C-alpha positions as CSV (number, residue, x, y, z in Angstrom):
1,M,-42.8,98.7,70.9
2,D,-43.4,102.2,70.9
3,I,-44.9,103.6,67.7
4,D,-43.3,106.7,67.7
5,A,-39.8,105.1,68.1
6,L,-40.5,102.8,65.4
7,R,-41.8,105.7,63.2
8,S,-38.3,107.5,64.0
9,F,-36.5,104.2,63.0
10,I,-38.3,104.1,59.6
11,A,-37.7,107.7,59.0
12,F,-33.9,107.1,59.3
13,V,-34.0,104.1,57.3
14,D,-35.8,106.0,54.5
15,T,-33.4,109.0,54.7
16,G,-30.4,107.5,55.7
17,S,-29.8,110.5,58.3
18,F,-30.4,111.0,61.9
19,T,-30.7,114.6,61.2
20,R,-33.7,114.5,58.6
21,A,-35.3,111.8,60.8
22,A,-35.3,114.3,63.5
23,K,-36.7,117.0,61.3
24,Q,-39.2,114.8,60.0
25,T,-40.4,113.8,63.5
26,F,-40.1,117.2,65.0
27,R,-37.4,116.0,67.6
28,T,-33.8,116.6,68.5
29,Q,-31.1,114.3,67.5
30,S,-30.5,113.3,71.2
31,A,-34.2,112.3,71.5
32,I,-34.1,110.0,68.2
33,S,-30.8,108.5,69.7
34,M,-32.6,107.7,72.9
35,Q,-35.5,106.1,71.1
36,M,-33.2,104.0,68.9
37,K,-31.2,102.9,72.3
38,K,-35.0,102.1,73.9
39,L,-35.6,99.9,70.6
40,E,-32.3,98.1,71.0
41,V,-32.9,97.4,74.7
42,E,-36.5,96.0,73.8
43,T,-35.3,93.8,70.9
44,G,-31.9,92.7,72.7
45,H,-29.9,93.5,69.8
46,A,-27.5,96.2,68.1
47,L,-29.6,97.6,65.3
48,F,-26.7,100.1,64.0
49,I,-23.3,99.6,62.9
50,K,-20.6,102.1,61.9
51,E,-19.6,102.3,58.0
52,G,-16.9,104.7,57.7
53,R,-18.5,108.2,58.7
54,N,-21.9,106.9,58.5
55,L,-24.4,104.5,60.3
56,G,-26.0,101.6,58.7
57,L,-28.0,98.6,60.1
58,T,-26.9,95.2,61.2
59,E,-28.6,92.3,60.2
60,Q,-30.9,92.5,63.2
61,G,-31.5,96.2,62.2
62,Q,-32.6,95.0,58.7
63,H,-34.9,92.4,60.0
64,L,-36.7,95.2,62.3
65,V,-37.4,97.3,59.1
66,S,-40.1,94.9,57.9
67,Y,-41.8,94.6,61.2
68,A,-41.6,98.3,62.0
69,R,-43.3,99.3,58.6
70,R,-45.9,96.7,59.2
71,L,-46.6,97.7,62.8
72,V,-46.8,101.5,61.8
73,S,-48.9,100.5,58.9
74,L,-51.4,98.7,60.9
75,H,-51.5,101.3,63.6
76,D,-52.1,104.3,61.1
77,E,-54.7,102.2,59.3
78,A,-56.6,101.6,62.5
79,L,-56.7,105.4,63.3
80,G,-57.6,106.1,59.8
81,H,-60.5,103.8,60.1
82,F,-62.1,105.5,63.3
83,S,-61.7,108.9,61.9
84,S,-62.9,108.4,58.6
85,H,-66.1,109.9,59.5
86,L,-64.5,113.2,60.5
87,Q,-63.8,116.3,58.5
88,H,-60.1,116.5,57.7
89,P,-57.8,119.1,56.0
90,P,-57.0,118.7,52.2
91,L,-54.5,115.9,51.5
92,T,-51.5,117.9,49.9
93,I,-49.5,115.9,47.3
94,G,-46.0,117.2,46.3
95,C,-45.0,116.5,42.7
96,P,-42.0,117.6,40.3
97,D,-43.3,119.6,37.5
98,D,-41.9,117.2,35.0
99,Y,-44.2,114.5,36.4
100,A,-47.4,116.8,36.6
101,E,-48.2,115.2,33.0
102,S,-47.4,111.7,33.2
103,I,-47.7,110.3,36.6
104,L,-49.7,112.8,39.0
105,P,-53.1,112.4,37.3
106,S,-52.9,108.6,37.7
107,I,-51.9,109.1,41.3
108,V,-54.8,111.6,42.2
109,A,-57.3,109.3,40.4
110,L,-56.3,106.4,42.7
111,V,-56.5,108.5,45.7
112,R,-60.0,109.7,44.9
113,E,-60.9,105.7,44.2
114,T,-59.9,105.1,47.8
115,L,-60.9,108.7,49.3
116,P,-63.7,109.8,47.1
117,H,-64.7,112.5,49.5
118,Q,-61.3,113.9,50.7
119,S,-60.1,117.2,48.9
120,I,-56.8,117.3,47.4
121,R,-54.0,120.0,46.9
122,V,-51.3,119.8,44.7
123,V,-48.0,121.4,45.3
124,C,-45.1,121.5,42.3
125,D,-41.7,121.7,43.2
126,C,-38.6,119.8,42.5
127,S,-37.5,116.6,44.5
128,T,-35.2,118.5,46.7
129,Q,-37.7,121.0,48.0
130,L,-40.4,118.5,48.2
131,R,-38.3,116.5,50.6
132,L,-37.7,119.6,52.7
133,M,-41.5,120.1,52.7
134,L,-41.9,116.4,53.9
135,D,-39.5,117.0,56.7
136,Q,-41.4,120.3,57.6
137,G,-44.8,118.7,57.6
138,K,-45.9,121.2,54.8
139,I,-46.9,118.2,52.5
140,D,-48.4,114.8,53.3
141,V,-47.2,112.6,50.3
142,A,-44.8,113.3,47.3
143,I,-43.7,112.0,44.1
144,L,-40.0,111.8,44.2
145,T,-37.1,110.8,42.1
146,R,-34.6,108.6,44.2
147,A,-31.4,106.9,43.5
148,P,-32.1,103.3,42.3
149,D,-30.2,102.0,45.5
150,A,-32.0,104.0,48.0
151,E,-34.9,102.8,50.3
152,E,-36.9,106.0,50.2
153,G,-40.5,106.0,49.5
154,Y,-42.7,103.2,47.7
155,L,-41.7,102.3,44.2
156,L,-44.1,103.7,41.3
157,K,-41.7,103.2,38.2
158,H,-38.2,102.4,37.1
159,D,-37.2,105.0,34.5
160,S,-34.4,106.2,32.5
161,G,-32.8,109.3,31.4
162,V,-33.2,110.2,27.7
163,W,-32.0,113.1,25.5
164,V,-34.8,115.1,24.0
165,K,-35.5,117.8,21.2
166,G,-38.4,119.2,19.8
167,D,-40.0,117.5,16.8
168,N,-41.1,120.8,15.2
169,S,-38.1,123.0,15.8
170,Q,-39.3,126.1,14.1
171,A,-42.6,127.7,13.6
172,D,-41.9,129.0,10.4
173,D,-40.9,125.5,9.0
174,Q,-43.7,123.4,8.4
175,T,-41.4,120.1,7.9
176,G,-40.7,120.0,11.6
177,T,-36.9,120.4,10.8
178,Q,-34.7,123.2,11.9
179,I,-33.1,125.1,8.9
180,D,-29.7,126.8,9.0
181,S,-30.3,129.9,7.0
182,S,-26.7,130.3,6.3
183,I,-26.3,127.0,4.3
184,G,-30.2,126.4,3.4
185,F,-30.4,122.7,4.3
186,P,-31.8,121.0,7.5
187,I,-29.7,120.3,10.1
188,D,-29.9,118.1,13.5
189,I,-29.7,120.3,16.4
190,E,-28.0,118.0,18.4
191,K,-25.1,118.1,16.2
192,Q,-24.6,121.6,16.3
193,T,-21.4,123.1,17.9
194,P,-21.6,124.3,20.7
195,L,-24.7,122.2,21.6
196,S,-27.4,124.4,23.0
197,L,-28.7,123.0,26.2
198,V,-32.2,123.6,27.9
199,L,-32.0,121.7,31.3
200,Y,-33.6,121.5,34.7
201,E,-31.9,123.2,37.6
202,P,-28.5,122.1,38.8
203,D,-30.1,119.7,41.8
204,C,-31.5,117.7,38.9
205,K,-29.6,114.3,38.4
206,F,-29.9,114.7,34.6
207,H,-28.4,118.2,34.7
208,S,-25.2,117.4,36.7
209,T,-24.9,114.1,34.6
210,A,-25.4,115.7,31.1
211,I,-22.8,118.4,31.9
212,D,-20.3,116.0,33.3
213,G,-20.6,113.9,30.4
214,L,-20.2,116.4,27.8
215,E,-17.2,117.7,29.6
216,K,-15.5,114.2,29.7
217,Q,-16.3,113.8,26.1
218,G,-14.7,117.3,25.6
219,R,-17.7,118.5,23.8
220,E,-18.3,122.2,23.3
221,Y,-21.8,123.1,24.8
222,R,-23.7,126.4,26.1
223,L,-26.2,125.9,28.8
224,M,-28.9,128.3,27.0
225,C,-31.3,128.0,29.8
226,S,-32.1,126.2,33.2
227,S,-35.5,126.1,34.8
228,S,-37.5,124.1,37.3
229,S,-40.5,124.5,35.1
230,A,-41.1,121.4,32.8
231,T,-43.6,123.6,31.0
232,A,-40.7,126.3,30.2
233,I,-38.1,123.8,29.3
234,K,-40.6,121.8,26.8
235,S,-41.7,125.1,25.3
236,L,-38.2,126.1,24.4
237,L,-37.6,122.6,23.0
238,R,-40.4,122.9,20.8
239,K,-38.9,126.2,19.5
240,G,-35.7,124.5,18.6
241,L,-33.6,126.4,21.0
242,G,-31.6,123.5,22.2
243,I,-31.9,119.8,23.5
244,S,-32.5,118.6,26.9
245,A,-32.1,115.5,29.3
246,M,-35.1,114.1,31.3
247,A,-36.9,110.8,32.3
248,R,-38.4,109.0,29.5
249,S,-41.9,109.4,31.2
250,S,-41.6,113.1,31.0
251,V,-41.3,113.1,27.3
252,S,-44.8,114.6,26.0
253,Y,-46.6,115.8,22.8
254,G,-44.2,118.1,20.5
255,L,-40.9,116.2,21.7
256,T,-39.0,113.4,20.2
257,I,-36.1,111.2,22.0
258,I,-32.7,111.6,20.1
259,E,-31.7,108.0,19.2
260,G,-28.4,106.9,18.0
261,S,-26.3,109.8,18.9
262,N,-23.1,109.9,20.7
263,L,-24.3,112.0,23.4
264,P,-23.4,110.8,26.8
265,S,-25.4,108.2,28.6
266,L,-28.0,109.2,31.4
267,P,-28.6,107.5,34.5
268,S,-31.7,105.3,35.5
269,V,-33.8,106.6,38.4
270,D,-36.7,105.3,40.4
271,I,-40.1,107.4,40.9
272,V,-41.6,106.7,44.2
273,L,-44.1,107.8,46.4
274,A,-43.0,109.1,49.9
275,V,-45.4,109.7,52.8
276,A,-44.7,112.3,55.7
277,P,-43.6,110.5,58.9
278,I,-46.5,112.0,60.8
279,P,-49.0,111.2,58.1
280,H,-52.3,112.8,57.2
281,P,-54.9,111.1,59.2
282,L,-56.5,109.2,56.0
283,F,-53.4,108.6,54.1
284,A,-50.9,106.5,55.7
285,S,-48.3,104.3,54.6
286,H,-50.6,101.2,54.0
287,L,-52.5,103.4,51.7
288,A,-49.2,104.6,49.7
289,A,-48.1,101.1,49.3
290,G,-51.3,99.9,48.0
291,I,-51.5,103.0,45.4
292,S,-48.0,102.3,44.4
293,Q,-48.3,98.7,44.0
294,H,-51.5,99.3,41.7
295,F,-49.7,102.0,39.7
296,F,-46.6,99.9,39.4
297,Q,-48.5,96.8,37.9
298,K,-50.5,98.9,35.5
299,N,-47.8,100.6,34.1
300,H,-45.2,97.4,33.7
C-alpha cells in the first residue's frame, strides 16, 4: 500500500475532515479522494459511509486504521533510524499556555531521554491555533485538548474542568481571604453578585461551558477579562479579581479549587500528543506513541 495514501487516510481519521487532511498533507481534496479510492481498490472494500452530511468509516475502514498506523509508524521509524546521524532542524513542540507548567516539562524530558542531542523549540498557543500550525507544517508535534470521543492524537491524560479562585485574594489581607470593605468581614468571591469571571478565550471549551451553564442557572455574571495567557489569568485570580474555569491539571500554586458550590458543572477533556502528518525526521508516530504511553502510565 502507498504510504502517502495511508498517511492521508490517518489524517482523515484523526481530524474527521477531508479538508483538514488535505491541508495537513499539502494536497488538494481531489487528490485525497483519488488516494482513498485507490485504497478501496487495493483492499477490495468500501472504507467510507455517509453519515448525514458527514463521512464515517465502514467496519472495514475501521479495521484498516490499525494497520495503517502500524505501517506508517514502521516506515517512519526505519527512516528515522537511517537519518539519526544527520543534522536536523529543531523539533518544534506546540503547547497551550495552561499546560506549560504541568505537562510540557515532562514531555520535553521524555523527548530528551530518547533524542538527547536534538534541539527543541517550544511554541505556546491555544489548541485551535496549534491545530492550524500542524496543518500548515509550522510545528512538528503538539499537546492538545480534544473531546473525549475524538480519535485525535495519543492520549496523555484524562482531565476534568474545575472552578478555581486565588487562595490569597488580596495582598493587603494576610489571612488569604478577601475582605468586603463595606461590611467589614470575609466573603467568598464565588458567592458575589454579579460573579466576576476571568476566563480563557472563547474558543476554550471551559469558557463556553461556563458561560452557558451560568446563563441556564439565571445567575448574574460579568466577564471581567478573557485571555489566552495562563500566566495573566492566574495572576488576576491570585489578586482576587474573579474566578475561572480550567483543567484540573492546570491548577498551580496560589490557586485553589472551589468545592461544594452550586456553580455549573464543567466538562471532562482528554489531553493528547498529536504529530504532524509529515513528521520531523526523528519524531514520528512511533515515538509519540511511546512517549504518551510512558506519560500516561506515570501519571495514572
